[in-house]
C-alpha positions as CSV (number, residue, x, y, z in Angstrom):
1,M,0.0,0.1,0.0
2,A,1.2,3.4,-0.8
3,S,1.9,5.5,2.2
4,A,1.2,9.3,2.6
5,G,3.4,11.2,0.5
6,E,6.7,11.1,2.2
7,H,10.0,12.2,0.1
8,G,7.9,13.7,-2.6
9,H,6.4,10.3,-3.9
10,T,3.1,10.2,-5.5
11,W,0.3,7.8,-5.1
12,E,-2.9,7.2,-6.7
13,L,-6.3,8.5,-5.0
14,S,-9.9,7.3,-6.3
15,I,-12.7,9.7,-6.0
16,Q,-16.3,9.1,-6.8
17,V,-18.1,12.3,-8.0
18,D,-21.7,12.6,-7.2
19,Q,-23.9,14.4,-9.5
20,R,-27.3,16.4,-8.9
21,E,-30.2,14.0,-8.1
22,G,-31.2,11.8,-11.0
23,D,-27.6,12.0,-12.8
24,E,-25.3,9.3,-12.6
25,G,-22.1,9.2,-10.7
26,M,-18.5,9.2,-12.0
27,R,-15.2,8.1,-10.7
28,F,-12.1,9.7,-11.1
29,K,-8.3,8.7,-10.3
30,L,-6.0,11.4,-9.3
31,R,-2.2,11.4,-8.5
32,V,-1.5,13.3,-5.4
33,K,0.9,13.7,-2.4
34,G,0.5,13.8,1.1
35,D,1.2,17.4,1.5
36,L,-1.6,18.2,-0.9
37,H,-4.3,20.2,1.0
38,V,-7.9,19.2,0.6
39,G,-8.8,22.4,-1.3
40,G,-6.1,21.8,-3.8
41,L,-7.6,18.0,-4.3
42,M,-10.8,19.5,-5.3
43,L,-9.5,22.1,-7.5
44,K,-7.5,19.1,-9.3
45,L,-10.7,17.0,-9.5
46,V,-12.8,19.8,-10.9
47,E,-10.3,20.3,-13.5
48,K,-10.1,16.6,-14.6
49,I,-14.1,16.6,-14.6
50,K,-14.0,19.4,-17.2
51,A,-18.1,19.6,-16.6
52,P,-19.5,23.1,-16.9
53,Q,-21.6,23.3,-13.6
54,D,-21.3,25.1,-10.4
55,W,-19.3,23.0,-8.0
56,S,-19.4,25.3,-5.1
57,D,-21.7,23.2,-3.1
58,H,-19.8,20.0,-3.1
59,A,-17.3,18.7,-0.5
60,I,-15.3,15.6,0.3
61,W,-17.0,12.7,2.4
62,W,-14.9,10.2,3.6
63,E,-16.8,6.9,3.6
64,Q,-14.9,4.8,6.0
65,K,-14.5,7.4,9.0
66,S,-18.0,8.6,8.2
67,C,-16.8,12.5,8.1
68,W,-16.8,15.5,6.0
69,L,-13.3,17.0,5.1
70,L,-14.4,20.6,5.4
71,K,-11.0,22.2,6.7
72,T,-9.9,22.6,3.4
73,H,-6.5,24.0,4.4
74,W,-5.6,20.6,6.2
75,T,-3.4,18.4,4.0
76,L,-4.1,14.8,3.3
77,D,-1.3,13.6,5.8
78,K,-3.0,15.6,8.6
79,Y,-6.4,13.9,7.9
80,G,-4.6,10.6,7.5
81,I,-5.8,9.8,4.2
82,Q,-4.2,7.2,2.3
83,A,-4.5,5.4,-1.0
84,N,-7.2,3.1,0.3
85,A,-9.5,5.9,1.3
86,D,-13.1,5.8,-0.1
87,L,-13.6,9.2,-1.0
88,R,-16.8,11.0,-2.4
89,Y,-17.2,14.4,-3.8
90,T,-20.5,14.9,-3.2
91,P,-23.3,18.0,-2.7
92,Q,-23.4,19.6,0.8
93,H,-27.3,20.2,0.3
94,K,-29.3,17.2,-0.4
95,S,-33.1,16.4,-0.7
96,L,-34.7,15.2,2.7
97,C,-38.3,14.2,3.2
98,I,-39.5,15.8,6.2
99,Q,-42.8,15.1,8.0
100,L,-44.2,18.1,9.7
101,P,-46.0,18.3,12.9
102,N,-49.2,18.0,10.9
103,M,-48.1,14.8,9.5
104,K,-47.8,16.1,6.0
105,N,-44.6,15.5,4.1
106,I,-42.5,18.0,2.5
107,K,-39.3,17.6,0.4
108,L,-36.6,20.3,0.3
109,P,-32.9,20.6,0.2
110,V,-31.0,20.6,3.6
111,T,-27.3,20.7,4.7
112,F,-26.2,17.3,5.2
113,S,-22.8,18.8,6.2
114,G,-23.4,21.3,8.8
115,V,-24.5,20.2,12.3
116,V,-28.1,19.2,12.9
117,F,-28.7,22.1,14.9
118,R,-27.9,24.5,12.0
119,A,-29.8,22.0,9.5
120,V,-32.9,22.6,11.6
121,A,-32.4,26.3,11.4
122,E,-32.4,26.2,7.8
123,I,-35.6,24.2,7.6
124,C,-37.4,26.5,10.0
125,K,-36.4,29.6,8.2
126,T,-37.6,28.2,4.8
127,L,-40.8,27.3,6.8
128,N,-41.1,30.7,8.4
129,I,-40.9,29.1,11.9
130,R,-39.3,31.3,14.7
131,R,-37.6,30.2,17.5
132,T,-36.0,27.3,15.9
133,E,-34.1,26.0,18.8
134,E,-37.3,24.6,20.3
135,L,-37.5,22.0,17.1
136,S,-35.2,19.0,16.1
137,L,-35.3,16.1,13.8
138,L,-36.5,12.5,15.1
139,K,-35.9,9.3,13.5
140,P,-39.3,7.6,12.5
141,T,-39.3,4.1,14.5
142,D,-39.0,1.1,12.1
143,E,-42.3,-0.9,11.6
144,P,-42.1,-3.7,8.8
145,K,-45.9,-3.7,8.5
146,K,-46.0,-0.1,7.3
147,K,-43.4,-0.9,4.7
148,K,-45.5,-3.3,3.2
149,K,-48.4,-1.0,2.9
150,K,-46.2,1.3,1.3
151,D,-45.5,-1.2,-1.5
152,K,-49.1,-1.7,-1.8
153,G,-49.5,2.1,-2.1
154,T,-51.9,2.6,0.8
155,D,-49.4,4.5,3.1
156,L,-51.4,7.8,3.4
157,A,-48.5,9.5,5.2
158,T,-46.1,9.4,2.1
159,D,-48.9,9.6,-0.6
160,E,-48.4,13.4,-1.0
161,I,-45.4,15.2,-1.0
162,L,-44.9,18.9,-1.2
163,T,-41.6,19.8,-2.6
164,M,-40.4,23.3,-1.6
165,D,-38.6,25.3,-4.0
166,I,-36.8,27.6,-1.9
167,T,-35.0,29.8,-4.6
168,G,-36.2,33.4,-4.2
169,G,-38.1,32.2,-1.1
170,A,-41.2,30.8,-3.1
171,L,-43.1,27.7,-2.2
172,G,-43.8,25.5,-5.4
173,M,-46.3,22.5,-5.5
174,Y,-44.9,19.7,-7.7
175,S,-46.3,16.3,-8.9
176,K,-44.6,13.0,-8.0
177,T,-42.4,13.3,-11.0
178,M,-41.2,16.6,-9.7
179,T,-43.1,18.6,-12.6
180,P,-44.8,21.9,-11.5
181,I,-48.5,21.6,-11.4
182,Y,-49.9,24.3,-13.6
183,D,-53.4,26.0,-13.7
184,P,-55.2,25.1,-17.0
185,D,-56.9,28.5,-17.2
186,S,-53.8,30.8,-16.8
187,G,-51.1,28.4,-17.5
188,S,-49.1,29.7,-14.6
189,P,-47.7,27.3,-11.8
190,V,-50.2,26.6,-9.2
191,S,-49.2,28.0,-5.9
192,S,-49.2,25.6,-2.9
193,T,-51.7,27.6,-1.1
194,S,-54.6,27.0,-3.5
195,L,-54.0,23.1,-3.4
196,W,-54.2,22.6,0.3
197,Y,-57.1,22.6,2.7
198,G,-58.1,26.1,3.9
199,G,-55.2,27.7,2.1
200,S,-51.5,27.7,3.0
201,P,-50.0,24.1,3.6
202,L,-48.4,25.6,6.7
203,T,-50.5,27.8,8.4
204,A,-54.0,26.3,7.6
205,C,-55.1,23.3,10.1
206,Q,-55.6,20.0,8.4
207,P,-58.7,18.1,8.2
208,N,-59.4,15.2,10.5
209,L,-58.8,11.8,9.3
210,P,-61.7,9.6,9.0
211,P,-62.1,7.2,12.3
212,E,-61.1,4.1,10.3
213,E,-57.9,6.1,9.0
214,L,-57.1,7.0,12.4
215,A,-57.6,3.5,13.8
216,K,-54.9,2.3,11.7
217,L,-52.4,4.8,13.3
218,Y,-53.4,4.5,16.5
219,K,-51.4,2.1,18.7
220,P,-51.6,2.2,22.8
221,L,-48.1,3.2,23.9
222,T,-46.6,1.5,27.0
223,M,-43.9,3.5,28.9
224,E,-41.1,1.3,26.9
225,D,-42.6,2.3,23.7
226,K,-42.3,5.9,24.5
227,A,-38.8,5.4,25.5
228,A,-37.9,3.8,22.2
229,I,-39.4,6.6,20.1
230,N,-37.7,9.3,22.4
231,A,-34.4,7.7,21.8
232,G,-34.6,8.5,17.9
233,W,-33.7,12.2,18.4
234,L,-30.7,13.0,16.2
235,D,-27.6,14.6,17.9
236,S,-27.6,18.5,17.1
237,S,-23.8,18.5,17.2
238,R,-23.2,16.0,14.2
239,S,-24.1,16.5,10.7
240,L,-26.9,14.1,9.0
241,M,-24.4,12.2,6.7
242,E,-22.3,11.3,10.1
243,Q,-25.5,9.9,11.5
244,G,-26.3,7.5,8.6
245,I,-29.2,9.7,7.0
246,Q,-29.3,9.4,3.1
247,E,-30.5,11.7,0.7
248,N,-34.5,11.5,0.5
249,D,-34.6,9.5,3.8
250,R,-37.7,10.8,5.9
251,L,-37.4,12.4,9.3
252,L,-39.9,13.8,11.5
253,L,-39.7,17.6,12.4
254,R,-41.1,18.0,16.1
255,F,-41.1,20.7,18.7
256,K,-38.5,18.8,21.1
257,Y,-38.3,21.4,23.8
258,H,-41.6,22.0,25.4
259,C,-40.9,25.7,26.3
260,F,-42.4,27.8,23.6
261,F,-41.0,31.3,23.9
262,D,-42.5,34.6,22.6
263,L,-45.4,33.4,20.8
264,N,-47.0,36.0,18.6
265,P,-49.6,35.6,15.9
266,K,-48.1,38.6,14.1
267,Y,-45.0,36.7,13.2
268,D,-45.9,33.0,14.5
269,A,-48.8,31.9,12.3
270,V,-47.0,28.7,11.0
271,R,-45.6,28.1,14.4
272,I,-48.7,28.1,16.3
273,T,-50.6,26.1,13.6
274,Q,-47.7,23.5,13.8
275,L,-47.9,23.3,17.4
276,Y,-51.4,22.8,17.4
277,E,-51.2,20.3,15.2
278,Q,-48.4,18.5,17.1
279,A,-50.6,18.8,20.1
280,R,-53.7,17.6,18.2
281,W,-51.9,14.7,17.2
282,A,-50.5,13.8,20.8
283,I,-54.2,13.8,22.1
284,L,-55.9,11.7,19.1
285,L,-53.2,9.0,19.5
286,E,-53.1,9.2,23.1
287,E,-49.3,9.9,23.2
288,I,-50.2,11.8,26.4
289,D,-53.1,10.9,29.0
290,C,-56.1,13.1,29.5
291,T,-59.5,12.3,31.1
292,E,-62.7,12.0,29.5
293,E,-63.8,15.6,30.0
294,E,-60.6,16.9,28.8
295,M,-60.8,14.5,25.7
296,L,-64.3,16.0,24.8
297,M,-63.0,19.7,25.4
298,F,-60.3,19.2,23.0
299,A,-62.8,17.6,20.4
300,S,-65.1,20.5,20.8
301,L,-62.0,22.9,20.0
302,Q,-61.0,20.9,17.2
303,Y,-64.6,21.0,15.8
304,H,-64.7,24.6,16.1
305,I,-61.2,25.0,14.5
306,C,-62.5,22.8,11.5
307,K,-65.7,25.0,11.1
308,L,-63.6,28.3,11.2
309,T,-61.1,26.8,8.5
310,L,-63.8,25.5,6.4
311,S,-65.7,28.7,6.4
312,T,-66.0,30.8,3.1
313,E,-64.5,33.8,4.7
314,P,-60.8,34.3,3.9
315,L,-58.5,33.8,6.8
316,D,-56.0,36.3,7.4
317,N,-53.6,35.4,10.4
318,S,-51.9,38.9,10.3
319,D,-55.3,40.6,10.9
320,E,-54.6,43.2,13.6
321,K,-58.1,42.8,15.4
322,E,-57.4,39.2,15.9
323,V,-54.1,39.8,17.3
324,D,-55.2,42.2,19.9
325,E,-57.9,39.8,21.0
326,V,-55.5,37.2,22.0
327,E,-52.6,39.3,23.2
328,A,-53.5,38.8,26.9
329,A,-54.0,35.3,26.2
330,L,-50.6,34.9,24.8
331,S,-48.7,36.6,27.3
332,N,-50.3,34.4,30.0
333,L,-49.5,31.3,28.2
334,E,-45.9,32.1,27.7
335,T,-45.5,33.0,31.4
336,H,-47.2,29.6,32.3
337,L,-44.7,27.7,29.8
338,E,-41.7,29.3,30.4
339,G,-41.9,30.6,34.1
340,R,-41.6,34.2,33.5
341,N,-43.4,37.4,33.3
342,A,-42.4,40.4,31.4
343,D,-45.0,42.5,33.6
344,K,-43.2,43.2,36.8
345,I,-45.3,46.1,37.7
346,L,-46.4,45.8,41.6
347,E,-49.9,47.0,42.3
348,D,-48.7,48.2,45.9
349,I,-45.7,46.7,47.5
350,T,-46.8,48.1,51.1
351,D,-50.0,46.0,50.8
352,I,-49.4,42.3,49.6
353,P,-52.6,40.8,49.6
354,K,-53.4,37.4,51.2
355,L,-55.9,34.8,51.0
356,E,-57.7,32.9,53.9
357,D,-60.2,30.3,53.4
358,T,-61.8,26.8,54.6
359,L,-60.2,24.2,52.3
360,K,-59.6,20.5,52.3
361,L,-56.2,19.1,52.6
362,F,-54.7,15.4,52.1
363,R,-51.1,14.5,52.5
364,P,-50.0,10.8,51.5
365,K,-47.9,9.0,53.9
366,R,-46.9,5.4,53.5
367,L,-50.0,3.3,53.1
368,T,-52.2,5.5,54.8
369,L,-55.7,5.8,53.0
370,K,-57.0,8.7,55.1
371,P,-59.7,11.1,53.7
372,Y,-59.4,15.0,52.9
373,K,-59.3,17.2,56.2
374,E,-60.6,20.6,56.7
375,Y,-58.4,23.1,57.7
376,W,-58.3,27.1,57.9
377,F,-55.6,28.2,55.2
378,V,-53.7,31.6,55.0
379,F,-51.8,32.3,51.9
380,R,-49.3,35.1,52.2
381,D,-46.3,36.2,50.2
382,T,-45.2,32.7,48.8
383,T,-46.2,30.5,51.8
384,I,-49.4,28.8,52.6
385,S,-49.8,28.2,56.5
386,Y,-52.8,26.1,57.9
387,F,-54.5,25.8,61.2
388,K,-56.8,23.5,62.8
389,N,-59.6,26.3,62.4
390,K,-60.1,30.1,61.8
391,D,-59.7,30.8,65.6
392,S,-56.3,29.2,65.8
393,A,-55.0,31.5,63.1
394,N,-53.3,33.7,65.6
395,K,-51.4,30.5,66.9
396,E,-48.6,28.7,65.3
397,P,-49.6,27.0,62.3
398,I,-49.7,23.1,62.2
399,E,-47.3,23.4,59.3
400,Q,-46.2,25.9,56.7
401,L,-45.7,25.0,52.9
402,H,-43.1,27.0,51.3
403,L,-44.1,27.3,47.4
404,R,-41.1,28.8,46.0
405,G,-39.9,26.3,43.2
406,C,-42.7,23.9,43.9
407,E,-44.9,22.2,40.9
408,V,-48.5,23.0,40.6
409,I,-50.7,20.2,39.1
410,P,-54.4,20.6,38.5
411,D,-56.6,18.0,39.7
412,V,-60.0,19.0,38.2
413,N,-63.2,17.5,37.1
414,V,-65.8,20.2,36.4
415,T,-68.7,17.8,35.7
416,E,-68.0,16.1,38.9
417,R,-67.5,19.4,40.8
418,K,-63.9,18.3,41.7
419,F,-61.6,21.3,42.0
420,G,-58.0,20.1,43.6
421,L,-54.6,21.1,43.3
422,K,-51.7,18.7,43.7
423,L,-48.3,20.5,44.9
424,L,-45.0,19.1,44.6
425,L,-43.0,20.9,47.2
426,P,-39.0,21.0,46.8
427,A,-37.5,18.9,49.6
428,A,-33.8,17.7,50.1
429,D,-34.5,14.0,48.8
430,G,-36.9,15.1,45.9
431,M,-40.4,16.6,46.1
432,N,-43.1,16.1,49.0
433,E,-46.8,15.7,47.7
434,V,-49.7,17.8,49.2
435,Y,-53.2,17.8,47.7
436,I,-55.5,20.4,48.3
437,R,-59.2,20.6,47.4
438,C,-61.5,23.7,46.8
439,E,-65.1,24.1,47.3
440,N,-65.9,25.8,43.9
441,E,-64.6,27.6,40.6
442,T,-64.0,31.0,42.1
443,Q,-62.1,29.6,45.1
444,Y,-60.0,27.2,42.8
445,A,-59.2,29.9,40.4
446,K,-57.8,32.4,43.1
447,W,-55.7,29.7,45.0
448,K,-54.2,28.3,41.9
449,A,-53.3,31.7,40.6
450,A,-51.5,32.4,43.8
451,C,-49.7,29.1,43.7
452,I,-48.6,29.5,40.3
453,L,-47.0,32.8,40.9
454,A,-45.7,31.8,44.3
455,S,-43.9,28.9,42.6
456,K,-42.1,31.5,40.7
457,G,-41.1,33.4,43.7
458,K,-43.9,36.1,43.1
459,T,-46.7,37.3,45.3
460,M,-50.4,38.3,44.6
461,A,-49.5,42.0,44.5
462,Y,-48.1,41.3,40.9
463,S,-50.5,42.8,38.5
464,S,-50.9,39.6,36.6
465,Y,-52.3,38.0,39.4
466,R,-55.9,39.2,38.4
467,T,-55.3,38.0,34.8
468,E,-54.2,34.7,36.0
469,V,-57.5,34.2,37.7
470,K,-59.5,35.3,35.3
471,N,-57.8,33.0,32.7
472,I,-58.3,30.1,35.1
473,Q,-61.8,30.9,35.2
474,S,-62.3,30.9,31.4
475,F,-60.4,27.6,31.2
476,L,-62.4,26.0,33.7
477,Q,-65.8,27.3,31.6
478,M,-64.3,25.8,28.5
479,K,-63.9,22.4,30.4
480,S,-67.6,22.4,31.6
481,L,-69.5,19.9,29.6
482,A,-72.8,21.1,30.6
483,P,-74.8,23.6,28.6
484,P,-75.5,27.1,30.0
485,P,-78.7,27.5,32.0
486,G,-81.6,28.0,29.9
487,Q,-79.6,26.6,26.7
488,A,-81.5,24.4,24.5
489,A,-80.4,20.9,23.8
490,P,-77.8,21.1,20.8
491,D,-79.3,19.7,17.5
492,V,-77.4,16.8,16.4
493,E,-78.1,17.2,13.0
494,S,-76.1,20.5,12.9
495,M,-72.6,19.0,13.1
496,E,-72.3,17.8,9.6
497,M,-68.9,16.1,10.7
498,N,-68.3,12.8,12.1
499,P,-67.6,13.2,15.7
500,E,-65.3,10.3,15.9
501,C,-62.8,12.1,13.9
502,F,-62.3,14.4,17.0
503,V,-61.4,12.0,19.7
504,S,-59.0,9.0,19.9
505,P,-60.2,5.6,18.8
506,R,-60.3,4.3,22.3
507,Y,-62.8,6.9,23.2
508,A,-64.6,6.8,20.2
509,K,-65.6,3.1,21.0
510,K,-67.0,4.3,24.3
511,F,-69.9,6.2,22.8
512,K,-72.6,6.1,20.2
513,T,-72.5,8.6,17.1
514,K,-75.6,10.5,18.4
515,Q,-74.3,10.7,22.0
516,L,-71.0,11.5,21.3
517,T,-72.1,14.4,18.8
518,T,-74.4,15.6,21.6
519,R,-71.4,15.9,24.1
520,I,-69.2,17.5,21.6
521,L,-71.7,20.2,20.9
522,E,-72.6,21.0,24.3
523,A,-69.0,21.5,25.0
524,H,-68.9,23.7,22.2
525,H,-71.2,26.2,23.5
526,N,-68.6,27.4,25.7
527,I,-66.0,28.3,23.1
528,S,-68.2,29.0,20.2
529,Q,-67.3,32.6,20.0
530,L,-63.3,32.1,20.1
531,S,-61.6,33.3,16.7
532,L,-59.6,30.8,14.9
533,M,-56.1,32.1,16.6
534,E,-57.9,32.0,20.1
535,A,-59.0,28.5,19.6
536,K,-55.6,27.3,18.4
537,M,-54.0,29.0,21.5
538,R,-56.7,27.5,23.7
539,F,-55.8,23.9,22.6
540,I,-52.1,24.6,22.9
541,Q,-52.9,26.1,26.6
542,A,-55.2,23.0,27.5
543,W,-52.5,20.3,26.2
544,Q,-49.7,22.3,28.1
545,S,-51.9,22.0,31.5
546,L,-52.0,18.2,31.3
547,P,-50.0,16.6,34.1
548,D,-47.9,14.6,31.7
549,F,-47.4,17.4,29.2
550,G,-43.8,17.8,27.8
551,I,-42.4,14.7,29.9
552,K,-39.9,12.6,27.6
553,Y,-39.2,9.0,29.1
554,Y,-36.0,7.1,29.0
555,I,-34.9,3.6,30.6
556,V,-32.2,4.1,32.8
557,R,-30.2,2.4,35.6
558,F,-29.6,4.3,38.7
559,R,-26.1,4.0,40.2
560,G,-26.6,1.4,43.1
561,S,-29.7,0.0,41.6
562,K,-30.0,-3.6,40.2
563,K,-33.3,-2.7,38.1
564,D,-34.3,-0.6,35.4
565,E,-36.2,2.5,36.1
566,L,-37.8,5.4,34.0
567,L,-36.3,8.7,33.7
568,G,-38.8,11.5,32.9
569,I,-37.4,14.6,31.3
570,S,-39.6,17.7,31.6
571,Y,-38.7,21.2,30.8
572,N,-38.2,22.0,34.3
573,R,-37.5,18.8,36.2
574,L,-36.1,15.3,36.0
575,I,-38.6,12.6,37.3
576,R,-37.5,9.1,38.6
577,I,-40.3,6.9,37.7
578,D,-41.0,3.0,38.9
579,M,-41.3,1.1,35.8
580,S,-43.6,-1.3,37.3
581,T,-46.4,1.1,38.6
582,G,-45.6,4.1,36.3
583,L,-45.8,6.2,39.7
584,P,-43.1,8.9,40.4
585,V,-40.7,8.1,43.0
586,T,-38.6,11.4,43.3
587,T,-38.6,14.6,41.5
588,W,-35.7,17.0,41.1
589,R,-35.7,20.6,39.6
590,F,-33.5,22.2,37.0
591,S,-33.5,25.4,39.3
592,N,-31.8,23.4,42.1
593,M,-29.3,21.9,39.8
594,K,-25.6,22.8,40.7
595,Q,-23.8,20.8,37.6
596,W,-24.1,17.7,35.5
597,N,-21.4,15.8,33.4
598,V,-21.0,12.6,31.6
599,N,-18.1,10.0,32.0
600,W,-18.0,9.0,28.4
601,E,-16.1,6.0,29.0
602,I,-18.6,4.2,31.1
603,R,-21.5,6.2,29.4
604,Q,-23.0,7.6,32.9
605,V,-24.4,10.6,33.6
606,T,-24.0,12.4,37.2
607,I,-25.8,15.4,38.4
608,E,-25.4,17.3,41.6
609,F,-28.1,19.5,43.0
610,D,-28.3,22.0,46.2
611,Q,-28.4,20.5,49.8
612,S,-25.7,17.8,48.6
613,V,-27.8,15.7,46.5
614,S,-26.2,13.8,43.8
615,I,-27.3,11.2,41.4
616,A,-25.9,9.0,38.5
617,F,-27.5,7.0,36.0
618,S,-26.6,5.1,32.9
619,C,-28.9,4.9,29.8
620,Q,-30.7,1.6,28.9
621,S,-32.8,2.7,26.1
622,C,-30.5,5.1,24.1
623,D,-27.1,6.6,24.0
624,C,-26.4,8.8,27.0
625,K,-25.7,11.8,24.6
626,V,-29.5,11.8,24.0
627,V,-30.3,12.6,27.5
628,H,-27.2,14.7,28.0
629,E,-28.5,16.8,25.3
630,Y,-32.0,17.1,26.5
631,I,-30.9,18.3,29.9
632,G,-28.4,20.8,28.4
633,G,-30.9,21.9,25.9
634,Y,-33.4,22.9,28.4
635,I,-30.7,24.9,30.4
636,F,-29.9,26.6,27.3
637,L,-33.5,27.6,26.7
638,S,-33.7,29.1,30.2
639,T,-31.0,31.6,29.2
640,R,-33.2,33.3,26.9
641,S,-34.9,36.7,27.6
642,K,-37.2,39.1,25.5
643,D,-34.4,41.6,25.7
644,Q,-32.1,39.6,23.6
645,N,-32.5,39.5,19.6
646,E,-33.5,36.3,17.8
647,T,-29.7,35.6,17.2
648,L,-28.8,32.4,18.9
649,D,-25.7,31.8,20.8
650,E,-25.1,28.4,19.0
651,E,-21.7,28.3,20.5
652,L,-23.3,28.0,24.4
653,F,-25.8,25.6,22.9
654,H,-23.0,23.1,21.6
655,K,-21.0,23.6,25.0
656,L,-24.1,22.6,27.0
657,T,-25.2,19.7,25.1
658,G,-22.1,18.4,23.2
659,G,-20.3,15.1,23.5
660,Q,-16.7,14.1,24.2
661,D,-15.6,15.3,20.7
């Protein structure tokens, strides 16, 4: 074998040249020296090819090492390239089939040489989606049955592919043969907006699938199934080619990090619609658990959105009036999702309000099954104190609950008049559970709003408290399935849509069609006045309020344990979960995290928290890099602020999420 070019010796190097898609490749042999730099190698190659085309997007890919030779000033010797190297001179941008959150597929050129973080930014820029750091690419799970269906031409998901022609920023609709579709009257290419349901393929909501088609997609997911899906996230610090992705492969574009920052209808029509679609599919396929009452509420919102999308009136997402209507809801949603509030004006710092009321409390201890017990509760600053009764309020409280950093989880069923709160309070060994039960909607709204603010270290003196109370009351009204007093029973013939389209297949089996129609129309009374944008935002807000929202599961083995357990990763905490029961064992908040690191040799993640708490685990269902990137990604997103422009600190992202390389 010829060695690298010592003593001026030349040697032969074979390079495969890839043409554009559809053209046959060519192989060339060049005489080279080891001190030839990569840029010089490409120059020699282009001179030998003698083809009049633009080669500026081409670069050299080293097959055996699965790496790009992008440092063109490096020599062949420095890269370690010898005569047996299998090199390809190939375009850096290749076509990729991308399934959007709305389950529609698009094909567009994407960088295969830049890191995935940059590739996602390119894709989102083309689609007009801001805050690209919240999204990433996910490998679809391999299912042989689906491949057989595809051969028979019954795979609905891949039947229609929108090819996006990004030259000049225009979207073009093409047929499967990649030929533009022309309008027979005008003779000009048809824009994609006129061929998609409700207008634009990106901003319009998609029609709900017929129940029989939805049933084909539905598959009950175990925790292990969810862990297998979450193992498919691509490494943001490496390129597509380095991770085995080939031209025309299919990947899923999804919102990976569930902290949606700075949502604004003026600029985010595509982002909000795709977010709604991801939430809708999560509900319909039961990727997230919800109660029957919640499922019917989601169904009524979908029905309302379908009605508005199908209406003959033109839809304009940039309409100023519509934006004004949802501005308050948007700021509140943003507050709830990412734990910060732009409104920091105190009403009166000298007079911080307090709440006092009789509530019921239950604190689970070991195997006890004691019922809820009444106490006199006083909420002051960010602390709840409770006493035996009102007369004892001047004495020492039975206990004080410090809410800063706590989790506030709703435990509500409006139909059954159940208004509860589950508080997860920070403790040295994780989180302590406390359940509080309110009497009615008004009491619940006031106490929940106070708890949410206190969890962020804020008091009821903040002007946002009143807005929070109103939004909670509005949300409860939306969940109510009972028609307003004096309201006539809904006309089931007025729906004109199949009600089974709006609920998961499992819930569709529980009701007769007429019964389901009635219940959806009853719930629809409460939201029938919402605008299209408001309805999408309400759906996202309701999705976000579900207890399991945003939790991604991984199978891990904790240090010192002999059994596999589940690790849940959310936008603000880690949860240790018993695999056999599915119940949380311990919760650790990111806000209490001091540092974390990975021992890449033994593939173990170690995390240190306040109060000398330390945990370590190895990942069983995926590479530890996937979990490491999730944690680092959420830490990175917590550094964002409205004062910044939209330019991301990519270097910081890779510093927080990158591997040993």
